[in-house]
N, C-alpha and C positions, 0 to 999 in steps of 0.2 A: 745455320746461324754463324755469323762471324765470331771468331774466338774472342775478340774484344768484348762482345756482348755476353759471353759465357763466364768471363772471369771478373767482371767489371767492378764497380760502378760508383755507387754512392757510398762506398765504404769509408768510414772515418774511424779513427781509433785503432785498436789493436790489429784488426784484420787488414788494415790499410797496408801494412808491411808486406803481407802475402800478395795483395793485389798489385802493389808497385813492383814486386819482384817478378810477377808474371808479366807485367807490362814490359819490363826490361828484357826478360828472356825471349819473349815472342815478338819484340820490336813492333809494338802497336803504334801506328802512325798518328802523330798529333797533327792531323791534316788541317792546314789553314791556307787561304789563298789571298789574304790581304793584311796589310799593316797600316797603322797610323801612329803618330806621336801625340800623346795626350798627357798633360801635366808632367811633361819631361820624360815620359817613359814610352817605349815602343810597345804598342798593344796589337794583338792579332785577332783575326776573325775569319770565318768561313762564309762566303757569300754564294747563294744559289740564284742564278738568273734563268728563268724558264725560256725555252726556245720561242715561246709566243711573245716575249717582251718586244714592245715597239717603242722606240724613243719618242715618237710623236704623241704617245698616250700616257697621261699621268697614271702611275702604277702604285698600288698599295705596297707597303713594306711591313713585314712581320719580323720582329726581333725575338729570337728564341734562346733562352739562357739555360745552360747546362746545370746539373746538380753538383754538389760538393764531391770532389774526387772524380769529376767527369771532365769532358772536353768537347769542343764544338762538333766534331764529326760524330761523336757518340750521341749528342743531343739530336742531331739530324737523323741518325738511325732509329732512335727511340721514338721520336715524335712523328716521323714520316711527313713532316711539313712539305718536303719537296714534291711528293706525289700530288698534294693538293695545289701547290703552286703551279705545277704543270697543267692542271685542269682549269684553274681559275686565273692564271696569268698574273701572279704577284711575286715580288721579290722576298726572299728569306735570308736573313743573316744570323749567324750563330757566333756571338762574341766569345772570346776566351777570357776567363777570369784570371786570378792570380795563380801562378804556378806553385805546385807543391814539391817539384823535383827539378831544380835547375830551370832551363829554358823550355823544356818539353815535358809532356806528361799531364797527369791529372791536375785539376785546378779548382779554385774555390772562389766564392763571392763573399768577402769578409763583411760581417754585419755591424761592425763598429761604426760610430758616426763619422769619424774622419775618413776611414778607408772606404766606406760606402759613398761618401761625397766624391772621392776620386773615381769610383766606378760610374757614378751618375754622370760625371763630367766626360768620362770615356764614351758612354753611350750617346750623350749629346753630341760629342765630336764625331762619332761614327755616323749618326744621322746626317749631320752637316756634310760629311764627306760623300755619303751615298747620294744625297740630294744634289751634290755637285757633279757626280759621275753619271747619274741616271735621272730619268724623269719621274721622281718620286712624288706621289700625291701626298702633300704635307698634311692634309686633313685625314689621311688614313694610314698613320704609322701606329703600329700596335706592338705590345711587348707581352711575352709569356715566359714561363719557366717551370722547371721541375725541381721540387724539393728546395734546396738552397737557392737555386735559380728562380723559383717562384717567390721566395722571399725578396730577391733582388727586383723582381717584377713589381712587387708591392712597393718597394722603395722608389722605383721609377714613377709609380702612380702618385706617390707622396710628393716627389721633388721635381718631376718633369712633366707635369700634366699639361704644360703649355706646348709640349711636343708630342706626347703620347695620347692617342685618342681613347684607348681602352686597354685593359690588362687582363691576362689570364694566368691562373696558377693551378698547378697540379701537385698534390701531395706536398704543399708548400711548407717549408720550414720558416716559421714566423718569429724567430728570435731577433727582433728588431728593437732598438731603444725606444722607449715610450715617446720621446720628444722628436723622433725622426720625422714624423709626418707633420711638417710645418706648413704645408700648402693646403689651404682650406677649400680649394676648388674641387668640385665633385669629379670623380673619375669612374666610369663604368668598369665593373669587375665581373668576371666569370671564374668560378673555382670548382675544382673536382677533388674529392677527398674520400679515402676509404676508411671505414670504421675499424678495420683491423690493422691500420697503419701504426707500427710500433716506433718508427723513426720520428714521425711528427704526429703524436697521438691525437686522435680525433677529439677526445674529451679533454685534452690539455694535460699538463704535467711534464715530467722529464722524458726526454727522448730515449730511444733504445740504444744509443751509443754507449758502450760500456766504459769508454775511456774519458769522453768529454760530453757527458749528458748535459742537455740544455733544457731550460724551463720554457714550455710553450703554452699559450692561451688555448682554450678550446676553440675549435674551428668555427662552431656556430656563434660563439661570442665575438670572435674576430669579424665575421661577416656581418653580424648585427651592428657592430661598432662602425664598420665601413658604410653600412646603410645609413647610420646616423650622420656620418660625415657628408654623405650625398643628400641629406635632408629628405629621405624617403618618408612619405607621410602615412601610408597605409600599412596594415599588418601584412607580413609576407604570405605569399600563396604557396602552399605545399601541394605538389602534383606528382603522382606516381608516373614514372617514365618506363620502367621495366621491372621485372621481378625483384631485382637487387638494387634498383636505382630510383631515387626520388629527387625532385628538384624543388628548391626553395627560391622564390623569386620576389624581389622588391622591385616594383615597376612604376610606382608613382613617386618618382625622384626628380630632383632639380635638373632641368634641362635634359631629361631623358637618360640620366646616368643610372641605368638599371644595375642591380646587384643580384647575382645568381649563384647559388651553390648546388652542385650535384653531389649528393651523398651516395657512395657505393657501399652497400652493406656487405661486409666481409672482405672488402678490397684492401690490399696492402699498399705499400709505398711504390706504386706502379703508375704508369701512364695508360689509362684505359683506351683500348683500341690500338695501342702502339706496340713497338717491339718489347716483349716482356723481359724483365730483369730476373736474375736468379731468385726463384721462390724461396729457397732455403735462407736467403738473407733478408729480403724485403717483403716477403709475404705474397699472397695470392694475386694473380692478375685476373680481373673480371672485365669482360669486354661487352657488357650490355649497353654501354654508351661509348661512342668514339670521341675522345676529348678533342682531338685536332679538328675534326669536321664540325663538331658542335661549337667549338671556340671560334672557328672561322665564321660560321653563321652569325654568331653574336657580334664579332668584330665588324663585319660588313654592315650590320644594322646600326653601328655606333661610330660614325665619323666624328672627328673632333669639331666641336662647336665653340664659339666664343663664350667663355664662362665668366 
């Protein structure tokens, strides 16, 4: 495993100092390959174009957002979206959030209303740039994220549903202002969350960050509220998927805007089926479901429609 993944990751608060020191000492690369100017600031991203890409063919785009104290290349390693992009022929871009240490290093997606608006504008500008550079299928642009990046994906679903066809969230940190979701249009959502997640507690309450604890809603309440936003009419269907995984699905929703939650019993603040993070900090990794493959199956069934 790469050293970056051993020392990593979503650490915020007191242990962040140790992580950042290790970052500096071992020269972990903040690898990006693209920039653009958005709201007067130069923003960075890491783009993956599979060898199978053909300019003559409209191609789906997946936007994958790193967690707090992460960075684009780390999100690529954790999620393994590139492997699936090679198999199915879609583009993947990993945007970089706001830096925590100068121009390089770990980054974050601020969840305050004004700062989030700047990042929503950045993602909108990024989509426009990639649509200009590549033959992007505008009806199949998707966003997902881990932890704080999952919270940003929810913000995009709230504020950019005219561009984003569906969103995915893994172990999402949901500390978003109540009035942030001002777009009433339905947005399909697929989420994954472990019941032993101490960073974003499944039952709600304060996060496990000892320095900057935040108050989160329960994941089930959050998903139920999103189903209400999508005007889902029937009771959710609860289906066992594996010994440690069950799925809650709202399927009778406006314009097919399904809402799905995969609950991982005993799972920690991890990306199921992806590159595991240090168990001592974020809890157990359970791979009875592969979040990336399952998310892609959901995405491809939900192109953007006129809402």
